[in-house]
N, C-alpha and C positions, 0 to 999 in steps of 0.2 A: 520111599525115602530117596532123597537127592543128596549126593555127596560130591562136593567140588574139590578136586585134587590139584596140587601144585606145590612148587617150591617158591615161597614168597621172595627169595632173593635169586631166583634162577632166570631172570629176564622173562622171555616169552613163556617159559615153563610155568609161570605163575598164573597163566590165563584162566585156569579152572577156578582158582580162588578169587580172582578179580570178578569173574562172572558170578560166582557164588555170592559175593557181597551185594551184587546188583539184583540178585534173585530173592534175597531174604524174605521179602513180603509179597512176592508175586503169586503165591499159591495159598490155598486154604490152610488153616492151622493144622488140619489133619495130616498134611504132608510135611514130614520132618525134613529139614534142610540142614546139612552140615556145610556151611558156606566156605570153610577153609580147612582142608585136611592135608597135612604134609607128613604123616607118619609112614611107617613101613607098610608094604603090601600085605604082609602077614597080619599085622594089627588091623588093617583095613578089613580083611576077610572076617576077622573076629567081630568087628564093629557091624558088619552086614548081617551077622547071624540073627535069625528071628524075624527078619523082614520078608514080606511076600514078594515085593518088587523093588528093585533098586536101579537108579540111574546115576552113573558116574559121569562127571564132567571133567575133562582133562585135555591137555595138549597131546597132539599126535604129530608124527612126522612120517607121512606116507610117501611124500615126494610126488604124489599124484593129484594133489589139489592145490589151488592157490592159497596163499597165507590168509588165514581168517575164515576159510571155508569150514562149514559145520556138517558133520556126518554122524549118523547113528550106526553103531556096531552092536551086533548081538554077542552074547558070551562066546558062542562058537567061533565067530569071527575074531574076537579078542584073542582067544586061545590059539587059533590057527595062524593069525597074521602078525600079532604083536610080539615079536621076538626080541625086543630091546632088552639089553642086559641091565642088571642092577648091581651097583657097587657094594651094597650092604644087604645081603640076604636075598630073598626071592623077589622076582618081578611079579606083576599082577597076574598074568596068565598062570604062572607056576603056583602062586598062592591060591588062586581059585581052584585049580585042578587038585592041589593037595587038600584043600578044605572039603571038596566033594569026595575025594577018596577016604578022608577021615570021617565022612558022614556027618559033618557039622550041619547044623540047621541053617543052611544058606538059602537065600531067596530062590524061588523058582525061576525068576527072571532077573538077570543082571545085564544091563545094557550100558554101553559107553557112548556118550555124546562127545565125539572127538573134534577138537578145534585144531586145524592145521597150523603149524608153526614152522619156521626155518630152524635149522640147528642152532642151539644156544651156544654162542661164542664166548660170552663173558657173564659173570655173575653181576647182579644188580637188581634194584627194586623197581625198575621201569620197564615197560613193554617197548618193543620196537615201534618206530613210527608207523610201519605198515600195519601192524596188528592194532595199535592204539586207535588209528582212524576208523577201524571197522568195529569198535566195541559195541556201539548201539545196534548194529546189524547182528553181531554175534549173539548178544543178549536176547534179541527178538527171536532169532532162529532157535536158540536153546529153549527158550520159553515155549515157543510154538511146538517143538517136538515133544516136550514133556506134557504140555496141555493136551495134545492129541492122543497121548498114550495113557494118561491117568483117568 
């Protein structure tokens, strides 16, 4: 399963959903794709229940990569390094850890394909020029990572 995350009015934070729309028909029909997910982290964990392997596609802000860089993170790396807060409820690492502690039937493998963005300064439905000009490259990189893994 591939689940593309983002806030459709969050500027560059929408990159997961933008890439998700561009990946809709890139894989065999046996691979479920949720091209645009913008719900809570806790609801996402429930959505992941029952799948063997899941790839999340989302914006990250590591400050260690150029804008538009694509990197694969394991669940361990997500839970160790992604400390970003969440204004409404749990963030993704907290929700994953809680789901595991509750013994939900979560995937054996949860990986995040992170796309580096700059801090989101304003709401809007457009990507920054820096990210927009790298869309084809980002889509190709995300597709390549998933194709190598499935």
